[in-house]
C-alpha positions as CSV (number, residue, x, y, z in Angstrom):
1,X,-44.3,-54.8,-40.2
2,X,-44.8,-51.1,-40.6
3,X,-42.0,-48.9,-41.8
4,X,-41.8,-45.2,-41.9
5,X,-41.9,-43.5,-45.3
6,X,-38.4,-42.2,-46.0
7,X,-39.9,-39.5,-48.3
8,X,-42.3,-38.2,-45.7
9,X,-41.0,-34.9,-44.2
10,X,-40.5,-35.0,-40.5
11,X,-41.9,-32.1,-38.6
12,X,-39.5,-29.2,-38.2
13,X,-38.7,-28.1,-34.7
14,X,-38.8,-24.4,-34.0
15,X,-35.8,-22.6,-32.8
16,X,-35.8,-19.9,-30.2
17,X,-33.9,-17.0,-31.6
18,X,-31.9,-14.4,-29.7
19,X,-30.0,-11.4,-30.9
20,X,-27.1,-10.2,-28.6
21,X,-25.7,-6.8,-29.5
22,X,-22.3,-6.1,-27.8
23,X,-20.0,-3.1,-27.6
24,X,-16.7,-4.3,-28.9
25,X,-14.6,-7.0,-30.5
26,X,-13.6,-8.4,-27.1
27,X,-17.2,-8.8,-26.1
28,X,-18.0,-10.4,-29.5
29,X,-15.1,-12.9,-29.2
30,X,-16.1,-13.9,-25.7
31,X,-19.7,-14.5,-26.7
32,X,-18.7,-16.5,-29.7
33,X,-16.6,-18.6,-27.4
34,X,-19.7,-19.1,-25.2
35,X,-21.7,-19.9,-28.3
36,X,-19.2,-22.7,-29.2
37,X,-19.5,-24.3,-25.8
38,X,-23.1,-23.7,-25.0
39,X,-24.9,-22.8,-28.2
40,X,-25.1,-26.3,-29.7
41,X,-28.1,-28.5,-28.7
42,X,-29.5,-25.6,-26.7
43,X,-32.6,-25.2,-28.8
44,X,-31.7,-21.6,-29.4
45,X,-30.2,-19.8,-32.3
46,X,-28.0,-17.0,-31.1
47,X,-26.7,-14.2,-33.2
48,X,-24.0,-11.9,-32.0
49,X,-23.7,-8.4,-33.5
50,X,-21.1,-5.8,-32.7
51,X,-21.8,-2.3,-34.1
52,X,-18.9,0.2,-34.0
53,X,-19.3,2.7,-31.1
54,X,-20.2,2.9,-27.5
55,X,-23.2,1.9,-25.4
56,X,-25.5,4.3,-27.3
57,X,-24.6,2.5,-30.6
58,X,-25.3,-0.9,-29.0
59,X,-28.8,0.2,-27.8
60,X,-29.6,1.9,-31.1
61,X,-28.6,-1.2,-33.0
62,X,-30.7,-3.5,-30.8
63,X,-33.7,-1.1,-31.1
64,X,-33.3,-0.7,-34.9
65,X,-32.8,-4.4,-35.7
66,X,-35.6,-5.4,-38.1
67,X,-35.0,-9.1,-38.0
68,X,-37.6,-11.2,-36.2
69,X,-35.9,-12.4,-33.0
70,X,-37.7,-13.8,-30.0
71,X,-35.4,-12.0,-27.7
72,X,-33.0,-9.1,-28.1
73,X,-30.3,-8.4,-25.6
74,X,-27.9,-5.4,-25.3
75,X,-24.6,-6.1,-23.5
76,X,-22.3,-3.1,-23.0
77,X,-19.7,-1.6,-20.6
78,X,-20.9,0.6,-17.8
79,X,-17.9,3.0,-18.0
80,X,-19.9,5.3,-20.3
81,X,-23.7,4.9,-19.6
82,X,-26.0,5.4,-22.6
83,X,-28.4,8.3,-23.1
84,X,-31.7,8.2,-21.2
85,X,-33.7,8.3,-24.5
86,X,-32.0,5.1,-25.7
87,X,-32.7,3.4,-22.4
88,X,-36.4,4.3,-22.5
89,X,-36.7,3.1,-26.1
90,X,-35.0,-0.2,-25.2
91,X,-37.4,-0.7,-22.4
92,X,-40.4,0.0,-24.6
93,X,-39.1,-2.6,-27.1
94,X,-38.6,-5.1,-24.3
95,X,-34.8,-5.4,-24.9
96,X,-33.0,-7.1,-22.1
97,X,-30.1,-4.9,-20.9
98,X,-26.9,-6.4,-19.3
99,X,-24.1,-4.1,-18.2
100,X,-20.5,-5.0,-17.4
101,X,-19.2,-3.0,-14.5
102,X,-16.9,-1.3,-15.3
103,X,-16.1,-3.3,-18.6
104,X,-16.0,-6.8,-20.1
105,X,-12.4,-7.1,-19.1
106,X,-13.5,-6.7,-15.4
107,X,-15.9,-9.6,-15.9
108,X,-13.1,-11.7,-17.4
109,X,-10.8,-10.9,-14.5
110,X,-13.5,-11.9,-12.1
111,X,-14.0,-15.2,-13.9
112,X,-10.2,-15.8,-13.5
113,X,-10.6,-15.2,-9.7
114,X,-9.2,-11.6,-9.5
115,X,-11.0,-8.6,-8.0
116,X,-11.6,-6.1,-10.9
117,X,-10.8,-2.5,-10.5
118,X,-13.4,0.2,-10.8
119,X,-11.4,1.8,-13.6
120,X,-11.9,0.4,-17.1
121,X,-8.3,1.1,-18.3
122,X,-6.8,-0.6,-15.2
123,X,-8.9,-3.7,-15.9
124,X,-7.8,-3.8,-19.5
125,X,-4.1,-3.5,-18.7
126,X,-4.3,-6.1,-15.8
127,X,-6.1,-8.6,-18.1
128,X,-3.6,-8.1,-20.9
129,X,-0.7,-8.7,-18.5
130,X,-2.4,-11.8,-17.0
131,X,-3.3,-13.4,-20.4
132,X,-0.6,-11.9,-22.6
133,X,-2.6,-12.6,-25.8
134,X,-5.1,-10.7,-27.9
135,X,-8.6,-10.8,-26.5
136,X,-10.1,-10.8,-30.0
137,X,-9.0,-14.3,-30.8
138,X,-11.0,-17.4,-30.0
139,X,-7.9,-19.4,-29.1
140,X,-7.3,-17.0,-26.1
141,X,-10.7,-17.9,-24.6
142,X,-10.3,-21.6,-25.4
143,X,-7.0,-21.6,-23.5
144,X,-8.0,-19.6,-20.4
145,X,-11.8,-19.9,-20.1
146,X,-12.8,-23.6,-20.1
147,X,-16.4,-24.7,-20.1
148,X,-16.0,-26.1,-16.6
149,X,-14.5,-22.8,-15.2
150,X,-17.4,-20.8,-16.7
151,X,-20.0,-23.0,-15.2
152,X,-18.2,-23.1,-11.8
153,X,-17.8,-19.3,-11.7
154,X,-21.4,-18.6,-12.8
155,X,-22.7,-19.7,-9.4
156,X,-20.7,-16.7,-7.9
157,X,-20.9,-14.1,-10.7
158,X,-24.5,-13.0,-11.4
159,X,-23.7,-11.3,-14.8
160,X,-22.0,-14.5,-16.0
161,X,-25.0,-16.5,-14.9
162,X,-27.4,-14.1,-16.8
163,X,-25.3,-14.5,-19.9
164,X,-25.2,-18.3,-19.7
165,X,-29.0,-18.3,-19.2
166,X,-29.3,-16.7,-22.7
167,X,-27.8,-20.0,-23.9
168,X,-30.4,-22.0,-21.9
169,X,-27.7,-23.3,-19.5
170,X,-29.2,-24.5,-16.3
171,X,-27.0,-23.7,-13.3
């Protein structure tokens, strides 16, 4: 009867690594919520980074990241588009760009079944009235954005589907 040697090292599996650079604390909290639900057992190690600033800071941070990642993604609000030089540099470095129109709060409203406004400030106030809690706490997302709701709404919302594909979720 053959037994395996308990001292023999088992081959290590390689992880696919992804860096997602986001614009604000709300974006980072939402992605950390997604990471809790979809990041485990996905075969991918996802790092969420949130530099202070606007879309230019997001692209610059994604471009300047020296860590070895298999994929780099920049997710920012479309209310203030970045400078053309940063966009060109991001395309040269093969950074995937995802934009929330007009903002992440608009995407969250759309997930909840509401039509988002084209004005960022309006989306933020409507979402705050609807949820009534801070959007930087993970408990808010656990209460209002269940895994089942996210998967269901991803079939209708292309940006959400693209974000979930970063976690290797098959829809």
